[in-house]
C-alpha positions in Angstrom: -18.2 -62.7 -23.8 -21.9 -63.6 -24.1 -24.0 -66.0 -26.2 -26.0 -63.8 -28.6 -28.8 -66.3 -29.4 -32.4 -66.0 -28.3 -33.2 -64.5 -24.9 -29.5 -64.0 -24.1 -29.3 -61.2 -26.7 -32.2 -59.4 -25.0 -30.7 -59.9 -21.6 -27.4 -58.6 -22.9 -29.1 -55.5 -24.0 -30.3 -55.0 -20.5 -26.7 -55.6 -19.3 -25.4 -52.6 -21.2 -27.8 -50.2 -19.7 -30.0 -49.6 -22.8 -33.4 -51.1 -21.8 -35.8 -49.8 -19.3 -38.0 -46.7 -18.7 -36.4 -43.3 -18.8 -36.3 -41.1 -15.8 -36.0 -37.7 -17.4 -38.0 -34.6 -18.1 -39.9 -34.8 -21.4 -38.6 -32.6 -24.2 -40.7 -30.7 -26.6 -39.2 -32.3 -29.7 -39.2 -36.1 -30.4 -36.0 -37.6 -31.8 -35.4 -37.6 -35.5 -34.1 -40.8 -37.2 -31.1 -39.8 -39.3 -29.0 -41.6 -41.8 -25.8 -39.6 -41.5 -23.7 -41.7 -43.9 -25.9 -43.0 -46.7 -25.2 -46.3 -48.6 -24.1 -44.1 -51.6 -21.4 -42.4 -49.5 -20.2 -45.4 -47.5 -20.1 -49.2 -47.7 -21.2 -49.3 -44.1 -23.6 -46.4 -43.5 -24.5 -45.2 -40.0 -27.8 -44.2 -38.6 -29.2 -43.1 -35.3 -31.5 -40.9 -33.3 -30.9 -37.1 -33.2 -32.4 -34.9 -30.5 -32.4 -31.2 -30.6 -33.0 -29.2 -27.4 -35.3 -26.3 -26.9 -33.8 -22.8 -27.1 -31.4 -21.0 -29.4 -28.3 -22.7 -30.8 -25.7 -23.6 -31.5 -25.6 -25.9 -28.5 -23.1 -28.4 -27.1 -23.6 -32.0 -28.1 -23.1 -35.6 -26.9 -22.5 -38.7 -29.0 -24.1 -41.8 -27.3 -22.7 -45.3 -27.9 -24.7 -48.4 -27.1 -23.2 -51.7 -25.9 -22.7 -55.1 -27.3 -26.4 -55.9 -27.9 -27.4 -52.7 -29.6 -30.8 -51.3 -28.8 -29.9 -47.8 -29.6 -33.5 -46.6 -29.6 -33.9 -47.5 -25.9 -30.6 -45.9 -25.1 -31.9 -42.7 -26.7 -35.1 -42.9 -24.8 -33.3 -43.3 -21.5 -30.3 -40.9 -21.9 -30.8 -38.9 -25.1 -34.1 -37.5 -23.7 -32.5 -36.5 -20.4 -29.5 -34.8 -22.1 -31.7 -33.0 -24.5 -33.7 -31.7 -21.6 -30.5 -30.3 -20.2 -29.8 -28.3 -23.4 -27.6 -30.7 -25.3 -28.0 -32.0 -28.9 -27.7 -35.8 -28.8 -26.9 -38.4 -31.4 -27.4 -42.0 -30.4 -25.6 -44.1 -32.9 -26.9 -47.4 -34.3 -23.6 -49.2 -34.8 -25.2 -52.5 -35.7 -28.4 -52.1 -37.8 -26.8 -50.9 -41.1 -24.2 -53.7 -40.8 -26.7 -56.5 -40.1 -25.2 -57.1 -36.7 -27.5 -58.2 -33.8 -24.9 -58.7 -31.1 -21.2 -58.6 -30.5 -21.3 -59.8 -26.9 -19.6 -63.1 -27.8 -17.2 -61.8 -30.4 -16.0 -58.5 -28.9 -15.7 -55.1 -30.6 -15.9 -55.3 -34.4 -12.8 -53.5 -35.9 -15.1 -51.7 -38.4 -16.8 -49.9 -35.5 -13.8 -48.3 -33.8 -14.2 -45.1 -35.9 -17.9 -44.8 -35.4 -17.7 -42.1 -32.7 -15.7 -39.9 -35.0 -18.0 -40.5 -37.9 -20.8 -39.3 -35.7 -18.7 -36.3 -34.6 -18.1 -35.4 -38.2 -21.8 -35.3 -38.8 -22.5 -33.2 -35.7 -19.9 -30.6 -36.4 -21.6 -29.8 -39.6 -25.1 -29.5 -38.1 -26.3 -25.9 -37.7 -27.7 -26.7 -34.2 -24.3 -27.8 -32.9 -21.3 -25.9 -31.6 -18.5 -28.0 -33.2 -16.1 -27.0 -30.4 -18.2 -28.5 -27.7 -19.0 -32.2 -28.3 -18.5 -35.1 -25.9 -18.7 -38.8 -26.3 -20.5 -41.1 -23.9 -20.9 -44.9 -23.8 -22.1 -47.8 -21.8 -20.3 -51.1 -21.2 -18.8 -52.0 -24.7 -19.8 -48.6 -25.9 -18.0 -47.1 -22.9 -14.8 -48.9 -23.9 -15.2 -47.4 -27.4 -15.6 -44.0 -25.9 -12.4 -44.3 -23.9 -10.5 -45.8 -26.8 -11.7 -42.9 -29.0 -10.1 -40.3 -26.8 -6.9 -41.9 -25.6 -3.8 -40.8 -27.4 -3.3 -43.1 -30.4 -3.9 -43.5 -34.1 -7.7 -43.2 -34.0 -7.7 -39.9 -32.1 -4.6 -38.5 -33.8 -5.9 -39.1 -37.3 -9.4 -37.6 -36.7 -9.9 -34.1 -38.2 -12.5 -33.1 -35.5 -11.9 -33.6 -31.8 -14.0 -34.5 -28.9 -13.8 -32.2 -25.8 -14.8 -34.7 -23.1 -15.6 -38.4 -22.6 -17.9 -40.3 -20.2 -17.9 -44.1 -19.7 -20.5 -46.0 -17.7 -19.1 -49.3 -16.3 -16.5 -49.8 -19.1 -14.1 -52.7 -19.4 -10.9 -50.7 -18.4 -8.4 -53.4 -19.5 -6.6 -52.5 -22.7 -7.0 -48.7 -22.3 -3.6 -47.1 -21.9 -4.9 -44.1 -20.0 -3.1 -41.3 -21.8 -6.3 -39.4 -22.4 -6.5 -36.4 -24.7 -9.6 -34.9 -23.0 -11.2 -34.8 -19.5 -12.7 -38.2 -18.9 -15.3 -39.4 -16.4 -15.8 -43.1 -15.5 -18.8 -44.2 -13.4 -18.8 -47.8 -12.1 -20.2 -49.9 -9.2 -18.0 -51.2 -6.5 -19.6 -54.6 -6.7 -19.4 -54.9 -10.5 -18.2 -58.4 -11.2 -18.4 -58.0 -15.0 -16.2 -55.0 -15.6 -14.4 -54.7 -12.2 -13.9 -51.4 -10.6 -10.4 -52.4 -9.6 -9.4 -52.4 -13.2 -10.7 -48.8 -13.6 -8.9 -47.8 -10.4 -5.6 -49.0 -12.0 -6.4 -47.0 -15.1 -7.3 -43.8 -13.2 -4.3 -44.1 -10.9 -1.8 -44.9 -13.7 -0.9 -48.3 -12.4 0.4 -50.9 -14.9 -2.2 -53.5 -15.9 -2.6 -56.3 -18.4 0.8 -55.9 -19.9 0.4 -52.1 -20.3 3.1 -49.9 -18.8 1.4 -46.6 -17.8 2.9 -43.3 -16.7 1.0 -41.8 -13.8 -0.3 -38.3 -14.4 0.3 -38.4 -18.2 -2.5 -37.0 -20.3 -5.8 -35.4 -19.2 -7.1 -36.4 -15.8 -9.5 -39.4 -15.5 -12.2 -38.8 -12.9 -13.3 -42.1 -11.4 -16.5 -42.4 -9.4 -17.1 -45.8 -7.7 -20.6 -46.3 -6.2 -20.6 -48.5 -3.1 -23.1 -51.4 -3.2 -23.7 -51.0 -6.9 -23.4 -53.6 -9.6 -23.1 -53.7 -13.4 -26.1 -52.0 -15.0 -26.8 -50.0 -11.8 -28.7 -47.4 -13.9 -31.1 -50.0 -15.5 -34.6 -49.9 -13.8 -35.4 -53.3 -15.3 -33.1 -54.8 -12.7 -35.1 -53.6 -9.7 -35.4 -57.3 -9.3 -31.8 -58.5 -9.3 -30.8 -61.0 -12.0 -27.8 -63.2 -12.9 -26.5 -63.4 -16.4 -23.7 -65.7 -17.4 -22.6 -65.9 -13.8 -22.7 -62.1 -13.2 -24.9 -60.2 -10.8 -27.1 -57.4 -12.3 -29.0 -55.0 -10.1 -30.6 -51.6 -10.4 -29.5 -49.1 -7.7 -31.6 -46.0 -7.5 -29.1 -44.1 -5.3 -26.2 -44.8 -7.6 -28.3 -44.0 -10.7 -29.4 -40.6 -9.2 -25.8 -39.8 -8.1 -24.5 -40.6 -11.6 -27.1 -38.3 -13.2 -25.9 -35.5 -10.9 -22.2 -36.3 -11.6 -22.8 -36.4 -15.3 -24.7 -33.1 -15.3 -21.9 -31.3 -13.5 -19.1 -32.9 -15.6 -20.7 -32.0 -18.9 -21.4 -28.4 -17.7 -17.7 -28.1 -16.6 -16.3 -29.5 -19.9 -18.6 -28.5 -22.7 -21.0 -26.1 -21.1 -24.8 -26.2 -21.3 -27.5 -25.7 -18.8 -26.5 -26.7 -15.2 -29.9 -27.8 -13.9 -31.1 -31.1 -12.5 -34.0 -33.0 -14.1 
């Protein structure tokens, strides 16, 4: 979908919502770099940033999935920090670094990565700070598609020994998702998004057939869809306070949509996996 060479790769990272200053309360503890599947245990080890909240545990947790250009550290800084301040353990997964990948914007989702959310979940459910019964998955753009794919009814979810309890997708490509979700699901997207159109997510949430997929309305757990008027792809990325165009698509930060998404996320996570219901 995108050329991965040179400046385009950096711009792609901005597209997926993983570059820009964080707007969240500081936490007492910095993130810890963890290698949760070592080269001795796996041919494709995984690593990431783990944040532990203040206060007694075990606590609910969130797995964070970056988009097609990586930059997991920036994603942790922007969202991992905020969620930890709310009382959640966070694990921001680096899907690319251990595999020697720099970008998948042109090639799509690597098949080897489709199980990464559950590999992260497997690690978290064995961590003493985590309540294994209260873990959600949250992704952005391509990572949001992976989050949805991970919790819809199918072979990946069915064969996983541990289960997620909720899923959150920021501006995902909704084509190709069947919509029979196994957990409560929240999708956040801009009305004016011309990269991952809101209309496709409306079809998904409403159970309408799309892209050769025959859906059954009302089957599975409910998908909550929030569409922000006047917002584009990457609406939560402060870097785009000055609007930009990338590969023919409009990218623009929208402070109102970003703030509303923060509030919606806080309430959704509290309702599905618990935690501290407070605004930061």
